C-alpha positions as CSV (number, residue, x, y, z in Angstrom):
1,M,95.6,329.1,50.9
2,D,97.8,327.4,53.3
3,D,101.0,326.0,52.0
4,L,100.2,322.7,53.3
5,E,97.1,322.2,51.0
6,L,96.8,321.8,47.3
7,P,93.9,320.7,45.3
8,K,93.8,317.6,43.1
9,Y,94.2,318.1,39.4
10,T,90.6,316.8,38.8
11,D,89.4,319.7,41.0
12,Y,89.8,321.9,38.1
13,I,87.5,321.9,34.8
14,S,90.5,323.5,32.8
15,I,93.8,325.6,33.1
16,L,91.5,328.6,32.6
17,H,89.4,327.5,35.6
18,A,92.6,327.0,37.8
19,F,93.7,330.6,36.8
20,E,90.4,331.8,37.9
21,V,90.7,330.1,41.2
22,A,94.2,331.6,41.7
23,V,92.9,335.2,41.1
24,E,90.2,334.5,43.7
25,N,92.8,333.3,46.1
26,Y,95.6,335.7,45.6
27,K,94.1,338.7,44.1
28,D,96.7,341.4,45.3
29,K,99.7,339.1,45.3
30,P,102.4,339.7,42.6
31,L,102.1,337.4,39.6
32,V,104.7,338.8,37.5
33,H,107.7,340.9,38.0
34,Y,108.9,342.2,34.5
35,Q,112.0,344.1,33.3
36,A,111.1,347.9,32.9
37,A,113.3,348.1,29.9
38,P,116.0,345.9,28.2
39,K,119.1,345.6,30.3
40,S,117.3,347.4,33.0
41,M,118.0,346.0,36.8
42,E,114.4,347.6,37.6
43,F,111.4,345.2,37.6
44,K,107.8,346.3,37.7
45,T,104.9,344.3,39.1
46,L,101.5,343.1,38.1
47,T,99.2,341.3,40.5
48,Y,96.9,338.3,39.9
49,R,94.2,340.6,39.9
50,E,95.9,343.0,37.5
51,V,96.8,340.4,34.8
52,D,93.0,338.9,35.1
53,I,91.6,342.6,34.4
54,I,94.1,343.3,31.6
55,T,93.8,339.9,29.7
56,T,89.8,340.1,30.0
57,Y,90.1,343.5,28.4
58,L,92.4,342.1,25.7
59,A,90.3,339.0,25.2
60,N,87.2,341.2,24.5
61,K,89.4,343.3,22.0
62,W,90.7,340.1,20.3
63,G,87.7,337.8,20.6
64,P,85.7,339.0,17.5
65,I,89.0,338.7,15.6
66,L,90.1,335.2,16.8
67,L,86.9,333.3,17.5
68,P,85.6,333.4,14.1
69,A,88.8,332.1,12.6
70,I,89.0,329.2,14.5
71,S,85.3,328.1,14.0
72,S,86.6,326.0,10.9
73,D,87.1,322.3,11.3
74,E,90.4,322.7,9.7
75,A,91.7,325.4,12.1
76,Q,93.0,324.1,15.3
77,C,94.7,326.8,17.1
78,V,96.1,330.4,17.4
79,A,99.7,330.4,16.4
80,T,102.3,333.0,17.8
81,L,105.5,334.0,16.5
82,G,108.4,336.1,18.3
83,H,108.7,336.5,21.8
84,E,111.2,339.3,22.5
85,S,109.2,340.5,25.5
86,S,108.1,338.1,28.1
87,V,105.6,340.1,29.7
88,Q,103.9,340.6,26.3
89,S,104.0,336.9,25.7
90,M,102.5,336.2,29.0
91,L,99.5,338.6,28.3
92,M,99.1,337.0,24.9
93,F,99.0,333.5,26.4
94,F,96.3,334.3,28.9
95,T,94.4,336.3,26.4
96,I,94.2,333.4,24.2
97,L,93.5,331.2,27.2
98,K,90.4,333.1,28.2
99,L,88.9,332.7,24.7
100,G,89.1,328.9,25.1
101,L,91.5,328.4,22.2
102,P,94.5,326.1,21.9
103,Y,97.9,328.0,22.1
104,F,100.6,327.2,19.8
105,T,103.7,329.1,20.3
106,I,106.6,328.5,17.5
107,P,110.0,328.7,19.5
108,S,112.1,331.5,18.7
109,N,115.2,329.7,17.4
110,C,113.1,327.9,14.6
111,D,114.3,329.3,11.1
112,K,111.9,329.8,8.3
113,T,111.6,326.4,7.0
114,I,111.0,324.7,10.3
115,T,108.4,327.5,11.2
116,T,106.6,326.7,8.1
117,H,106.9,323.0,8.9
118,L,105.3,323.3,12.3
119,L,102.5,325.8,11.2
120,K,101.5,323.1,8.6
121,L,101.1,320.5,11.2
122,G,99.4,323.0,13.9
123,K,97.0,324.2,11.2
124,P,96.3,327.3,13.0
125,G,93.4,329.6,12.1
126,Y,95.0,332.8,13.0
127,I,98.8,334.0,13.6
128,I,99.8,336.6,16.0
129,A,103.3,338.0,15.7
130,S,105.2,340.3,17.8
131,N,105.8,343.9,16.4
132,T,109.5,342.9,15.8
133,Y,108.9,339.6,14.2
134,F,106.2,341.2,12.0
135,K,108.4,343.8,10.8
136,T,111.7,341.9,10.5
137,K,110.7,338.3,9.5
138,L,107.2,338.8,7.9
139,H,108.0,342.0,6.3
140,L,104.6,343.5,7.3
141,S,102.8,340.9,5.6
142,T,99.3,340.4,6.8
143,T,98.8,336.7,5.4
144,M,100.6,333.5,5.4
145,T,99.8,330.9,3.0
146,I,100.2,327.5,4.6
147,N,98.9,324.2,3.1
148,D,97.6,326.2,0.4
149,V,95.5,328.1,2.8
150,T,95.9,331.8,3.6
151,I,96.0,332.5,7.2
152,P,95.7,336.0,8.5
153,V,98.4,337.6,10.5
154,E,98.0,340.3,13.1
155,P,100.9,342.2,15.0
156,W,100.5,342.3,18.6
157,E,100.8,345.6,20.0
158,E,103.7,346.3,22.4
159,Y,101.3,347.6,25.2
160,D,102.6,350.1,27.7
161,M,101.7,348.3,30.9
162,D,101.0,351.4,32.9
163,Y,98.4,352.7,30.3
164,L,97.0,349.2,29.8
165,I,96.3,348.6,33.5
166,K,94.9,352.1,33.7
167,V,92.3,351.7,30.7
168,A,91.5,348.0,31.5
169,T,90.8,348.9,35.0
170,T,88.5,352.0,34.0
171,A,86.7,349.7,31.7
172,A,86.2,347.3,34.4
173,K,84.6,349.7,36.7
174,K,82.6,351.2,34.1
175,Q,81.5,347.7,33.2
176,Q,82.2,348.5,29.4
177,Y,82.8,344.7,28.9
178,T,81.7,341.7,30.6
179,K,83.3,338.1,30.8
180,L,83.7,336.9,27.2
181,N,82.0,333.6,26.1
182,G,84.8,332.0,24.5
183,V,84.8,328.4,23.2
184,P,83.6,326.0,26.0
185,V,86.4,323.9,27.3
186,N,86.7,320.7,29.7
187,Q,89.6,318.5,30.9
188,E,89.7,316.7,27.6
189,S,89.8,319.9,25.5
190,P,93.1,320.6,23.9
191,A,94.8,323.6,25.7
192,F,98.4,323.5,24.2
193,I,100.0,322.3,20.7
194,V,103.6,321.6,21.7
195,A,106.4,321.5,19.4
196,T,108.9,318.8,19.9
197,G,112.8,319.2,20.4
198,G,113.2,317.9,16.7
199,T,116.4,315.8,18.0
200,T,115.0,312.7,16.4
201,S,114.3,313.6,13.0
202,D,115.2,316.4,10.5
203,F,112.0,318.3,11.6
204,P,110.4,318.7,14.8
205,N,106.8,317.3,15.4
206,I,103.7,318.3,17.5
207,I,102.0,317.2,20.3
208,V,98.5,318.3,21.5
209,R,98.2,318.4,25.1
210,S,94.8,318.4,26.8
211,N,93.9,320.4,29.9
212,Q,93.9,317.2,31.9
213,S,97.4,316.2,30.7
214,M,98.6,319.6,31.6
215,L,97.1,320.0,34.9
216,Y,98.2,316.4,35.9
217,C,101.7,317.0,35.1
218,L,102.0,320.4,36.7
219,N,100.0,319.5,39.8
220,E,100.8,315.8,40.6
221,I,104.2,315.3,39.0
222,L,106.0,318.6,39.8
223,L,104.2,319.8,42.8
224,K,103.8,316.6,44.6
225,S,107.0,314.8,43.4
226,K,108.2,312.5,46.0
227,D,111.9,312.8,44.5
228,L,111.6,316.6,45.0
229,V,110.4,316.2,48.5
230,K,113.8,314.6,49.1
231,V,115.7,317.2,47.3
232,N,113.8,319.9,49.2
233,E,114.3,318.2,52.7
234,N,118.1,317.9,52.1
235,N,118.6,321.3,50.5
236,N,116.0,324.0,51.6
237,N,113.3,322.6,53.8
238,K,115.2,322.8,57.1
239,D,112.3,322.2,59.5
240,K,111.3,319.3,57.6
241,T,107.8,320.2,57.5
242,P,105.7,317.7,55.3
243,L,104.5,320.0,52.4
244,R,102.4,318.5,50.0
245,H,104.0,320.7,47.3
246,P,107.5,320.9,48.5
247,V,109.3,322.5,45.5
248,M,107.4,325.8,45.7
249,K,105.5,327.8,48.3
250,S,103.3,331.0,47.8
251,T,106.1,333.2,49.1
252,D,108.5,331.8,46.3
253,I,109.9,333.9,43.2
254,G,110.8,332.2,40.0
255,L,113.0,333.5,37.3
256,M,112.5,332.6,33.5
257,A,115.9,333.2,32.3
258,I,114.6,332.1,28.9
259,P,111.8,333.4,26.4
260,L,108.3,332.4,26.8
261,D,108.4,330.8,23.5
262,R,107.4,327.3,24.2
263,F,105.0,325.2,26.3
264,S,107.8,324.2,28.9
265,T,108.6,327.7,29.7
266,I,104.8,328.7,30.0
267,G,104.1,325.6,32.0
268,D,107.1,325.4,34.4
269,G,106.6,329.3,34.8
270,F,103.1,331.0,34.9
271,L,100.8,327.8,35.4
272,W,103.1,326.0,38.0
273,S,103.3,329.2,39.9
274,M,99.6,330.2,39.9
275,L,98.5,326.8,41.4
276,V,100.3,327.8,44.8
277,G,100.1,331.8,44.3
278,S,103.8,332.3,43.9
279,A,105.5,335.1,41.4
280,V,107.2,334.9,38.2
281,L,110.2,337.2,37.3
282,V,110.8,337.8,33.7
283,F,113.3,339.4,31.3
284,H,112.9,341.1,28.0
285,H,114.9,339.1,25.7
286,D,116.0,341.4,23.0
287,P,118.9,341.3,23.7
288,P,119.0,338.3,26.0
289,P,120.4,338.6,29.6
290,T,124.0,338.0,30.3
291,M,124.8,335.3,32.9
292,H,126.0,338.1,35.1
293,E,122.7,339.9,34.8
294,I,120.9,336.7,35.7
295,L,122.8,336.1,38.8
296,A,122.4,339.8,39.9
297,V,118.7,339.5,39.5
298,I,118.8,336.0,41.6
299,K,120.6,338.0,44.3
300,N,118.8,341.4,44.4
301,Y,115.3,340.0,44.0
302,K,115.8,336.8,46.3
303,V,114.9,334.5,43.5
304,T,114.2,331.0,44.8
305,W,114.2,328.9,41.6
306,M,115.1,329.3,37.8
307,R,113.9,327.8,34.5
308,C,116.7,327.8,32.2
309,T,118.6,325.9,29.5
310,V,121.3,323.4,29.5
311,T,123.4,325.8,27.3
312,Q,123.0,328.5,30.3
313,L,123.9,326.1,32.9
314,N,126.9,325.4,30.9
315,R,127.8,329.0,30.6
316,L,127.2,329.4,34.5
317,G,130.1,327.0,34.8
318,D,132.0,329.0,32.3
319,Y,131.2,332.1,34.4
320,Y,132.5,330.6,37.5
321,T,135.8,329.5,35.8
322,Q,135.9,333.2,34.3
323,E,136.1,332.0,30.9
324,L,133.2,333.9,29.4
325,G,134.3,336.7,27.0
326,G,132.5,340.0,25.8
327,E,130.8,342.1,28.4
328,E,131.2,339.5,31.0
329,E,134.9,339.3,30.9
330,N,135.6,341.9,33.3
331,A,132.3,341.8,35.4
332,E,132.8,341.1,39.1
333,I,132.0,337.6,40.1
334,I,128.7,337.0,42.1
335,P,129.5,334.1,44.4
336,A,126.9,331.3,44.8
337,T,127.2,332.1,48.4
338,A,125.5,335.3,47.9
339,L,122.5,333.8,46.3
340,E,121.1,333.0,49.9
341,A,117.4,332.4,48.9
342,F,118.0,330.3,45.7
343,K,116.9,326.5,45.7
344,G,117.6,325.4,42.3
345,C,116.7,325.3,38.8
346,L,114.5,323.5,36.2
347,Y,116.0,322.6,33.0
348,G,115.5,319.7,30.2
349,G,116.3,318.3,27.0
350,A,120.0,317.1,27.7
351,P,122.4,316.7,30.6
352,V,124.7,319.3,31.6
353,R,128.4,318.8,31.0
354,L,130.4,316.9,33.5
355,S,132.8,319.9,33.8
356,T,129.9,322.2,34.4
357,E,128.5,319.8,37.2
358,K,132.0,319.5,38.8
359,T,132.6,323.5,38.7
360,L,128.9,324.2,40.0
361,K,129.3,321.7,42.9
362,A,132.4,323.4,43.8
363,Q,130.8,326.8,44.0
364,G,128.1,325.1,46.5
365,F,125.2,324.5,44.0
366,K,123.6,321.1,44.4
367,L,122.5,319.4,41.2
368,T,119.8,316.7,41.7
369,P,118.6,315.2,38.5
370,V,114.9,314.1,38.8
371,Y,113.0,311.9,36.1
372,A,109.4,312.1,36.9
373,G,109.5,310.0,39.9
374,S,105.8,310.2,41.0
375,A,105.0,308.8,37.7
376,M,106.4,305.4,38.6
377,P,103.2,303.6,38.9
378,Y,102.5,304.2,35.2
379,L,106.2,303.3,34.1
380,S,107.8,300.0,33.0
381,F,111.2,299.2,31.7
382,E,111.7,296.6,29.1
383,L,115.0,295.2,28.1
384,F,116.5,296.9,25.0
385,D,119.8,295.5,24.7
386,Q,122.6,294.2,26.9
387,D,122.1,296.2,30.2
388,M,119.9,298.9,28.7
389,Y,116.2,299.2,29.2
390,Q,113.8,301.4,27.5
391,L,111.1,303.4,29.1
392,V,107.2,302.5,28.6
393,I,104.7,304.7,29.8
394,R,101.2,303.0,30.3
395,N,98.2,304.1,28.4
396,N,96.4,304.8,31.7
397,Y,98.9,307.7,32.7
398,P,96.7,310.7,33.3
399,G,99.3,313.0,31.9
400,L,99.7,311.2,28.5
401,P,98.8,313.4,25.6
402,K,95.8,312.0,23.7
403,G,96.6,310.0,20.6
404,I,100.5,309.8,21.3
405,G,100.6,306.1,22.1
406,N,102.9,304.3,19.6
407,R,102.1,300.6,20.6
408,P,98.9,298.8,19.7
409,N,97.4,299.0,23.5
410,G,98.1,302.7,23.4
411,D,101.2,302.6,25.6
412,F,103.9,305.1,24.6
413,V,107.7,304.2,24.4
414,N,109.4,307.5,24.4
415,G,112.8,306.4,23.5
416,D,114.8,307.0,26.8
417,L,117.2,304.4,28.0
418,F,118.2,303.5,31.5
419,V,120.6,301.2,33.3
420,T,120.3,299.7,36.7
421,N,122.1,296.9,38.7
422,D,120.5,294.0,40.5
423,K,120.8,295.6,43.8
424,H,118.9,298.6,42.6
425,K,116.3,297.0,40.3
426,S,114.0,296.2,43.3
427,H,114.1,299.7,44.5
428,N,113.3,301.3,40.9
429,I,116.7,303.0,40.8
430,W,117.4,303.8,37.2
431,T,120.0,305.8,35.5
432,F,119.4,307.8,32.4
433,V,122.0,306.8,29.7
434,G,120.7,308.2,26.4
435,R,118.0,307.7,23.8
436,V,117.2,305.0,21.5
437,F,117.4,307.3,18.4
438,H,121.2,307.9,19.2
439,V,122.0,304.1,19.4
440,F,124.0,302.6,16.3
441,T,124.6,299.0,15.4
442,M,128.2,297.9,14.6
443,E,129.0,295.5,11.8
444,S,129.2,292.7,14.5
445,G,125.4,293.6,15.4
446,K,126.3,294.9,18.7
447,K,124.5,298.1,19.8
448,V,126.2,301.0,21.1
449,C,124.6,304.0,22.9
450,P,127.2,306.9,22.7
451,T,125.7,309.4,25.3
452,R,127.9,308.1,28.5
453,M,131.0,308.3,26.4
454,E,130.5,311.6,24.9
455,L,129.6,313.2,28.1
456,E,133.0,311.9,29.4
457,V,134.9,313.0,26.5
458,C,133.2,316.6,26.9
459,Y,134.3,316.6,30.7
460,E,137.6,317.7,29.0
461,D,137.7,321.7,29.3
462,I,139.0,322.4,25.8
463,I,136.4,320.1,24.2
464,Q,133.2,321.9,23.2
465,N,131.1,318.8,21.7
466,C,131.9,315.3,20.2
467,A,130.1,312.9,18.1
468,L,130.6,309.0,18.5
469,I,130.1,307.0,15.2
470,G,130.2,303.4,14.0
471,E,127.2,302.3,12.4
472,N,127.9,299.3,10.4
473,R,131.6,299.6,11.0
474,K,134.0,297.2,12.4
475,C,135.1,299.7,15.3
476,T,134.1,303.0,16.6
477,A,135.4,306.4,15.9
478,I,135.0,310.1,17.3
479,I,134.8,313.5,15.9
480,V,135.8,316.3,18.3
481,E,135.0,319.9,18.2
482,L,137.4,322.1,20.3
483,S,136.4,325.2,22.3
484,V,138.3,328.0,20.5
485,E,138.6,330.1,23.7
486,K,140.1,327.2,25.6
487,A,142.2,325.5,23.1
488,V,144.1,328.6,22.1
489,N,145.9,328.3,25.4
490,Y,147.5,325.0,24.4
491,S,150.1,324.0,22.0
492,P,149.0,321.6,19.1
493,N,150.5,318.7,20.8
494,A,149.1,319.5,24.2
495,M,145.7,319.8,22.6
496,I,145.9,316.6,20.9
497,T,147.1,314.9,23.9
498,K,144.2,316.3,26.0
499,V,141.7,314.9,23.7
500,Y,143.2,311.4,23.6
501,E,143.2,311.4,27.3
502,A,139.8,312.3,27.4
503,V,138.9,309.4,24.9
504,H,140.8,307.1,27.0
505,R,138.7,308.0,30.1
506,A,135.6,307.4,28.2
507,N,136.5,303.9,27.1
508,K,135.6,302.8,30.7
509,Y,131.9,302.9,29.5
510,V,132.6,300.5,26.9
511,P,130.8,297.1,27.7
512,K,133.1,294.1,27.7
513,H,134.0,292.5,24.7
514,Y,133.0,295.5,22.7
515,T,135.5,297.8,20.7
516,V,137.2,300.7,22.3
517,I,138.1,304.1,20.6
518,V,141.9,304.0,19.5
519,P,143.8,307.3,18.9
520,D,143.9,306.5,15.1
521,M,140.1,306.9,15.1
522,V,139.8,310.3,16.7
523,Y,139.4,313.1,14.2
524,I,139.8,316.6,15.8
525,L,138.1,319.1,13.9
526,P,140.1,322.3,12.6
527,L,139.0,325.2,15.0
528,N,137.0,327.0,12.4
529,K,134.6,324.0,12.2
530,R,131.7,323.1,14.3
531,L,129.5,320.2,14.8
532,S,125.5,320.8,13.9
533,L,123.5,321.2,17.0
534,T,119.8,320.6,17.5
535,V,117.4,323.3,19.0
536,K,118.2,321.7,22.4
537,D,122.1,322.5,21.8
538,T,122.7,318.8,21.6
539,V,124.9,317.3,18.7
540,F,122.7,316.3,15.6
541,H,124.2,313.1,14.8
542,P,122.7,312.5,11.4
543,K,123.8,315.9,10.2
544,V,127.2,315.4,11.5
545,I,127.7,312.2,9.8
546,A,126.3,313.7,6.5
547,E,128.5,317.0,6.8
548,F,131.7,315.0,7.7
549,A,131.2,312.0,5.4
550,Q,134.4,312.6,3.5
551,E,136.6,313.0,6.8
552,I,134.9,310.0,8.3
553,E,135.5,307.7,5.2
554,Q,139.2,309.0,5.1
555,M,139.5,308.1,8.7
556,Y,138.2,304.6,8.0
557,N,140.0,303.9,4.6
558,N,143.5,305.5,5.8
559,N,143.7,303.2,8.7
560,D,144.3,299.4,9.0
561,I,140.8,298.8,10.5
562,N,142.0,295.3,11.6
563,A,144.7,297.0,13.7
564,S,142.4,299.6,14.9
565,V,139.8,297.2,16.2
566,H,140.6,296.6,20.1
567,F,138.1,295.0,22.3
568,N,137.6,295.9,26.0
569,N,138.5,292.6,27.6
570,N,139.6,293.9,30.8
571,A,139.0,297.2,32.8
572,A,142.2,298.8,31.5
573,A,141.0,299.6,28.1
574,I,143.8,300.8,25.5
575,E,146.0,301.6,28.6
576,D,149.1,300.5,26.4
577,L,148.0,302.2,23.3
578,S,150.3,305.0,22.1
579,V,149.2,308.6,21.5
580,K,150.0,309.7,17.9
581,D,150.0,313.2,16.3
582,N,147.2,313.9,13.9
583,N,149.0,315.3,11.2
584,E,145.9,316.8,9.6
585,Y,145.1,319.0,12.6
């Protein structure tokens, strides 16, 4: 298929159909390069045809086990637990896909309580666990009881790839199996059950994604994004060829720097790649790769794009400032200039630190945030408070999961907040500033979105995390967690001064006539204390407020609140306020 051509999402009946088309078009091209062994820099290859042959073989093996288990009206999917080996997770996914069964992968960072909660919501008819998870977490138990229902559990054999391709190819040649008749699917059929990030409540929720929803998002939003056309033209597409899918060509190689333990990694990895016939490189994630190993692979294998987490991007910034400890402390730095083929990375869930952005830009990395620009015809912005607008996704958006609408007409308000200005509003230029869930209302009735201020505070290199608070209070306060590795290089007074300076810079984001943060309302955690984080590695504000309730009350009770209330009546907020030592530090 020519790089100038790309079918419409409606050309496919299902994701399985899209994979079958990819196998036909790209038979002997590499689909996956997988790590030969943990920590090894050698990667082996499976082609599109080989993955197809292997997973058809495995579908015939697993079909008689899984299909009867999902025949019940109660059972909705096959759930998977444990994803230490990405190549095994990939085979697991395509095997279940060929059976026409919805795929529900539980993220590896979920503890037992959250895992049980997600399984209750997902109602799996069968659970497949990696060998490691089966032995260490399930203690060889072949059943799990969820919602008073006993669900069978089967360990996934850690298949030897060389042996597997041999027996699968032999079976195919001898016609020992035929294409299995799984559950019939169409565009409306459920394909994935997705676990949300769990950042807006104590527990994550689930979203059922149909084949249509998945295909539209992958094909129309990512591969045809007008925003990404601009990024590609500015950074990589030197000849300005008007590609219809500018982000990826069939010659590209993607790197999955994180486990295939969630919908986004599978979608952004294999499903995205197979639509254009490109390849994906995956690690064995037990133990996880170091930042130096990730960069070495990008360099040696001419990787063009990477899927990673915000945490990994922040670690990349630390790598280039040589502030990573452990085995990477003495590693020779791989300069960004050596990553000649690299275009960029995909990440989500939270913004990178401002200090990370500054470091990476200095190294030559170009960070261009994109927010589903091609979906603009289906989006609207309605006033939330002051200059903030909340995003509304219209009910006719083809990528909208079925039943997710939270308005009477089926529209979906996703909780994201944006700002703009009058000269940009007509051009649909909006800046993401946080989420409705993070907004708190002060005693005065004024609403505060803390995200911009918290990012600015965390720009200071000795600050690891922070949480702005002020719900039903006269003034705002902030709790600051220091980076132990960086803070130890400063005296106590120097640390405190740096924190106060960071807070002062953040006050520029305080709207006029709102209260600014004064030094007396800054609480610096002892070095052995940490702020609770979500699964996305962002601060979990409700838990922080509960865990440090005593310290928060002391901060408000021990200070003259009336003296601590300062309003931003001009651009020079708290310019004249003194910096005081925190005697409790």
